[in-house]
C-alpha positions in Angstrom: 95.3 101.3 112.0 92.6 98.8 113.5 90.2 99.3 111.1 92.0 98.9 108.1 93.7 95.6 109.9 90.3 94.4 110.6 89.1 95.0 107.2 92.5 93.0 105.9 92.2 90.7 108.1 88.7 89.7 107.3 89.6 90.1 103.7 91.8 87.2 104.0 89.2 85.4 105.7 86.8 85.9 102.6 87.2 87.7 99.8 84.6 90.9 100.5 84.4 90.8 103.7 86.6 93.1 104.6 84.3 95.8 102.0 81.8 94.6 104.3 83.4 95.3 107.4 84.1 99.0 105.9 80.6 99.4 104.7 78.8 98.4 108.0 81.1 100.7 110.0 80.6 103.2 107.6 76.9 102.6 108.2 77.3 103.0 112.1 78.6 106.2 111.7 75.7 107.5 109.6 73.6 106.1 112.2 75.0 108.0 114.7 75.5 111.5 112.7 71.4 110.7 112.2 70.5 110.0 115.8 73.6 111.9 118.2 71.6 111.4 121.1 71.3 107.4 120.5 74.3 105.9 121.6 75.3 105.3 124.7 77.8 107.4 126.8 80.6 105.0 128.1 83.1 107.3 129.9 84.0 111.3 129.8 82.4 112.3 125.8 83.0 108.6 124.1 80.0 107.4 123.1 79.8 103.8 121.7 77.3 102.1 119.3 78.0 98.6 118.0 78.8 98.0 114.5 76.1 95.4 112.8 77.1 91.8 112.2 80.9 92.0 113.3 81.6 92.1 116.6 83.2 95.6 116.9 82.0 98.8 119.1 83.0 101.8 117.0 84.1 104.5 120.0 83.1 108.1 119.2 82.8 111.6 120.2 81.3 114.5 118.6 83.6 117.9 118.0 81.0 120.8 116.2 79.6 119.1 113.2 81.8 115.8 113.4 82.0 112.4 114.9 85.5 112.2 115.8 86.4 108.4 115.8 88.7 106.9 119.1 88.2 103.1 118.2 87.0 100.8 116.3 87.1 98.2 119.2 86.9 94.3 119.0 84.8 92.8 121.6 87.6 90.3 122.7 90.6 93.4 122.9 90.6 94.7 126.1 88.1 97.0 127.2 89.9 99.9 128.5 92.9 99.6 125.8 91.7 103.4 123.8 90.9 105.4 127.1 94.4 106.9 126.5 93.7 108.4 123.6 90.3 110.7 124.9 
């Protein structure tokens, strides 16, 4: 939900920026899959990786051979709102 809302917001500011945001998130997921030990753990088994060019972090955990995204969190949003999702 927050991912699509952010993309819509960026598109409302500048046409195509929402797509750029989604591409940046997708590239971040690919980066995490390529180097799974890279991103730091922030709580329990939840890792954090910054989304380049945008003020967002990707919060995720590994489950089997997949990445389970917990949140795409804006840097200015309450930093622990996503914790109840884990």
